[in-house]
C-alpha positions as CSV (number, residue, x, y, z in Angstrom):
1,M,22.2,1.6,-5.8
2,N,21.1,-0.5,-2.9
3,I,17.5,-1.0,-2.0
4,A,16.3,-2.7,1.2
5,F,12.8,-4.1,1.1
6,F,10.8,-5.2,4.1
7,G,7.4,-6.8,3.4
8,H,8.0,-8.5,0.1
9,N,5.1,-10.8,0.8
10,S,2.8,-7.8,1.0
11,F,-0.1,-8.2,-1.5
12,A,0.2,-4.5,-2.4
13,A,3.9,-5.0,-3.2
14,Q,3.6,-8.1,-5.4
15,D,4.3,-6.3,-8.8
16,L,6.6,-3.6,-7.4
17,I,9.1,-6.1,-5.9
18,I,9.4,-7.9,-9.3
19,Y,10.5,-4.8,-11.1
20,L,12.7,-3.5,-8.3
21,K,14.6,-6.8,-8.4
22,K,15.1,-6.5,-12.2
23,K,16.3,-2.9,-12.2
24,Y,18.2,-2.4,-8.9
25,K,20.4,-4.2,-6.4
26,T,17.5,-5.2,-4.1
27,Y,18.0,-6.8,-0.6
28,I,14.9,-8.6,0.5
29,F,14.4,-9.1,4.3
30,S,12.1,-11.7,5.7
31,R,11.4,-13.3,9.1
32,R,11.4,-16.6,7.4
33,E,14.8,-18.3,7.3
34,N,16.6,-20.5,4.8
35,K,15.2,-18.8,1.7
36,K,17.6,-18.2,-1.2
37,S,18.4,-14.5,-2.1
38,I,16.4,-13.4,1.0
39,F,18.0,-12.1,4.2
40,Y,16.7,-13.2,7.5
41,F,15.5,-10.4,9.7
42,D,12.7,-10.9,12.2
43,L,11.1,-7.5,13.1
44,N,10.0,-8.8,16.4
45,K,13.4,-10.1,17.6
46,K,16.0,-7.9,19.4
47,N,19.7,-7.3,18.6
48,L,19.6,-8.5,15.0
49,K,21.7,-5.9,13.2
50,I,21.2,-5.2,9.5
51,K,24.9,-5.1,8.7
52,K,25.5,-8.4,10.5
53,S,22.8,-10.0,8.5
54,N,24.2,-9.3,5.0
55,K,27.3,-7.2,5.1
56,L,25.2,-4.3,3.7
57,N,27.2,-1.1,4.3
58,K,24.6,1.5,3.1
59,I,21.0,1.7,2.0
60,D,19.9,4.2,-0.7
61,Y,16.2,3.5,-0.4
62,L,14.5,1.5,2.3
63,F,10.9,0.3,1.5
64,F,8.7,-0.6,4.4
65,F,5.6,-2.6,3.2
66,S,5.6,-4.9,6.2
67,S,2.2,-4.7,7.8
68,F,-0.6,-6.8,9.3
69,V,-3.7,-6.0,7.2
70,P,-6.9,-7.5,8.8
71,L,-9.6,-8.7,6.5
72,Q,-12.1,-6.4,8.2
73,E,-10.1,-3.2,8.7
74,N,-13.0,-1.4,10.3
75,K,-13.4,-4.0,13.0
76,S,-9.7,-4.5,13.7
77,T,-8.4,-4.0,17.2
78,W,-5.2,-2.3,18.5
79,A,-4.1,-5.6,20.0
80,Q,-4.3,-7.3,16.6
81,C,-2.2,-4.7,14.8
82,K,0.3,-3.3,17.3
83,S,2.9,-6.2,17.3
84,T,3.8,-6.2,13.6
85,N,2.8,-2.7,12.6
86,V,4.2,-0.7,15.5
87,D,6.6,-2.8,17.6
88,G,8.1,-4.4,14.5
89,L,8.8,-1.0,12.9
90,I,10.4,0.2,16.2
91,S,12.5,-2.9,16.3
92,L,13.8,-2.3,12.8
93,L,14.8,1.3,13.5
94,K,16.6,0.3,16.7
95,N,18.6,-2.3,14.7
96,L,19.2,-0.1,11.6
97,D,23.0,0.2,11.9
98,V,23.8,1.4,8.3
99,P,23.4,4.8,6.7
100,V,20.0,5.3,4.9
101,N,19.3,8.0,2.3
102,K,15.5,7.6,2.1
103,I,12.7,5.6,3.7
104,I,9.5,4.9,1.7
105,L,6.4,3.8,3.7
106,A,3.3,2.1,2.3
107,S,0.6,3.7,4.4
108,S,-3.2,3.8,4.1
109,C,-6.1,6.1,3.2
110,S,-7.9,4.5,6.1
111,L,-6.4,7.4,8.1
112,Y,-9.0,9.7,6.7
113,D,-12.6,10.2,7.8
114,P,-14.7,8.3,5.2
115,K,-17.7,10.6,5.8
116,E,-15.8,13.7,4.5
117,E,-16.5,14.8,0.9
118,L,-12.8,15.5,0.3
119,N,-9.7,14.1,1.9
120,D,-6.3,15.1,0.8
121,E,-2.9,15.0,2.3
122,E,-3.6,18.1,4.4
123,S,-6.8,16.8,5.9
124,F,-7.2,16.2,9.6
125,L,-6.6,12.5,10.2
126,K,-9.2,10.4,12.0
127,P,-7.9,6.8,12.5
128,F,-11.0,4.9,13.7
129,S,-9.8,1.3,13.9
130,G,-6.9,-0.6,15.3
131,Y,-5.4,-1.0,11.8
132,S,-5.7,2.7,10.9
133,L,-4.3,3.7,14.2
134,S,-1.3,1.5,13.7
135,K,-0.7,3.1,10.2
136,F,-1.0,6.5,11.8
137,M,1.6,5.5,14.3
138,Q,3.9,4.2,11.6
139,E,3.8,7.5,9.7
140,N,4.6,9.5,12.8
141,I,7.3,7.3,14.1
142,L,9.1,7.4,10.8
143,R,8.5,11.1,10.4
144,V,10.2,11.9,13.7
145,Y,13.0,9.3,13.1
146,C,13.8,10.6,9.7
147,Y,13.8,14.2,10.9
148,K,16.2,13.4,13.7
149,K,18.5,11.3,11.4
150,N,18.3,13.7,8.5
151,I,16.8,11.0,6.2
152,M,14.4,11.8,3.4
153,F,10.9,10.4,4.0
154,L,8.2,9.4,1.6
155,T,4.7,8.1,2.4
156,Y,2.3,6.6,-0.2
157,R,-1.2,6.3,1.3
158,L,-2.8,3.5,-0.6
159,G,-6.5,3.0,-1.3
160,Y,-8.3,-0.3,-1.5
161,V,-5.8,-2.5,-3.1
162,Y,-7.0,-5.2,-5.6
163,G,-5.4,-7.3,-8.2
164,N,-4.0,-10.8,-8.8
165,K,-3.8,-13.1,-5.7
166,I,-6.2,-11.0,-3.7
167,N,-7.7,-12.9,-0.7
168,D,-10.9,-14.7,-1.7
169,K,-12.6,-13.2,1.4
170,R,-12.0,-9.6,0.2
171,L,-15.2,-7.9,-0.9
172,V,-14.4,-7.3,-4.6
173,K,-13.1,-10.9,-4.9
174,K,-16.2,-12.4,-3.3
175,I,-18.3,-10.5,-5.7
176,L,-16.2,-11.6,-8.6
177,L,-16.3,-15.3,-7.6
178,N,-20.1,-15.1,-7.3
179,Y,-20.3,-13.5,-10.7
180,K,-18.2,-16.3,-12.3
181,K,-20.4,-18.9,-10.6
182,N,-23.5,-17.2,-12.0
183,K,-24.7,-16.5,-8.5
184,K,-27.0,-13.6,-7.8
185,I,-25.1,-10.6,-6.6
186,N,-26.9,-8.7,-3.8
187,I,-25.6,-5.2,-3.4
188,Y,-26.8,-3.4,-0.3
189,N,-24.6,-0.3,-0.5
190,S,-24.1,0.5,-4.2
191,S,-22.9,4.1,-3.4
192,L,-20.0,2.8,-1.3
193,N,-16.7,4.3,-2.5
194,L,-14.2,1.5,-3.1
195,N,-11.3,3.9,-3.4
196,L,-9.5,1.4,-5.7
197,I,-5.9,1.1,-6.6
198,H,-4.6,-1.9,-8.6
199,T,-1.3,-3.6,-7.7
200,K,0.0,-3.0,-11.2
201,D,-0.7,0.8,-10.8
202,I,1.0,0.8,-7.4
203,S,4.1,-0.7,-9.0
204,N,4.0,1.7,-12.0
205,L,3.4,4.9,-10.1
206,I,5.9,4.2,-7.3
207,L,8.7,3.1,-9.7
208,K,8.4,6.3,-11.6
209,T,8.3,8.6,-8.5
210,F,10.1,7.1,-5.5
211,K,13.4,8.8,-6.3
212,K,12.0,12.3,-6.8
213,A,9.0,12.4,-4.5
214,E,9.2,13.4,-0.8
215,G,6.4,13.9,1.7
216,T,2.9,12.3,1.7
217,F,0.9,11.3,-1.4
218,N,-2.5,9.6,-1.8
219,L,-2.3,6.8,-4.3
220,T,-5.8,6.0,-5.5
221,D,-7.9,6.1,-8.7
222,K,-8.8,9.7,-9.6
223,N,-12.5,9.0,-9.8
224,K,-14.9,7.9,-7.2
225,V,-15.5,4.2,-8.0
226,T,-18.6,3.0,-6.2
227,L,-19.6,-0.6,-5.5
228,G,-22.3,-0.1,-8.1
229,N,-19.8,1.0,-10.7
230,F,-17.7,-2.0,-10.0
231,C,-20.6,-4.4,-10.5
232,Q,-21.6,-2.6,-13.7
233,I,-18.2,-3.1,-15.2
234,L,-18.1,-6.7,-13.9
235,K,-21.2,-7.4,-15.9
236,G,-19.8,-5.9,-19.1
237,K,-21.7,-2.6,-18.8
238,K,-19.8,0.5,-19.7
239,V,-19.8,3.3,-17.2
240,K,-19.9,6.3,-19.4
241,T,-19.1,9.0,-16.9
242,F,-18.1,9.1,-13.2
243,K,-20.1,11.7,-11.4
244,K,-17.6,12.6,-8.8
245,K,-13.9,12.8,-8.2
246,N,-12.5,10.4,-5.5
247,N,-13.0,11.9,-2.1
248,Y,-9.6,10.4,-1.2
249,S,-8.0,12.8,-3.6
250,P,-4.8,11.9,-5.4
251,K,-4.8,15.4,-6.9
252,K,-1.5,16.3,-5.3
253,F,0.3,13.3,-6.7
254,F,-0.9,13.8,-10.3
255,N,-0.2,17.6,-10.1
256,K,3.4,16.8,-8.9
257,F,3.8,14.2,-11.7
258,P,1.5,15.3,-14.5
259,Y,3.1,13.0,-17.0
260,L,1.9,9.9,-15.2
261,K,-1.2,8.1,-16.5
262,V,-3.1,5.0,-15.4
263,P,-5.2,2.7,-17.6
264,K,-8.9,3.2,-17.7
265,L,-10.8,1.7,-14.8
266,E,-12.7,-0.7,-17.1
267,N,-9.4,-2.1,-18.4
268,R,-8.0,-2.6,-14.9
269,I,-11.1,-4.4,-13.7
270,N,-11.0,-6.6,-16.8
271,D,-7.4,-7.4,-15.8
272,F,-8.8,-8.3,-12.4
273,I,-11.5,-10.5,-13.9
274,N,-9.0,-12.3,-16.0
275,G,-6.7,-13.1,-13.0
276,N,-4.2,-10.3,-13.6
């Protein structure tokens, strides 16, 4: 079985790519040249055919994690995100000269209206930033492309991704660093829903579902995890109950795959504290 992976440097894909390489024949594509076991393919260059790059004659599963993710998604502009997230994807599809069985896209829950009490896969989408608009475009481009080419299509809409190697400027990492330095943590919006998903859970859940799943699924924690909850766990306080289900509902995903489980939130945040 051949897997083609675009975006291996993606923070969200860091654990997934390790296990894919162990279990399957995985072809990693990168715009950086001269790397061992990695095939050169610059999404922004023309006339660079997949087959010519590596003599790959068919692709069973194509993973597309290649995206520009701004530090402040809400303030991102279309100009910042269009080149990699939209033009790069279109370039790939134009140069995809081998048969593909299925395409798997890493999308984003930023497509939903954060003010809505419940957002599921059937909700009306309201991209409100350059980044969320670019992810909306990715989904629609691939949906049309796969329909016309008779290719199976799967989208995982990821929540707020955290875990090992997270950027120090990300909100949860900044709070963690301040906590470790015994600095005072000022929380101005303790009710903010973080919509968390750990990189280890992304890997585990995708590995167990990508062959069978088709369509669109939210990939987040089941419960609404607020900034206040996060800080409580960070300080060693146990959160006895979560008052609400996550308004970015992963219900469809866990109904489809009821045998899947994720570790308790406290355990995952402790992993995060310990650099895992």
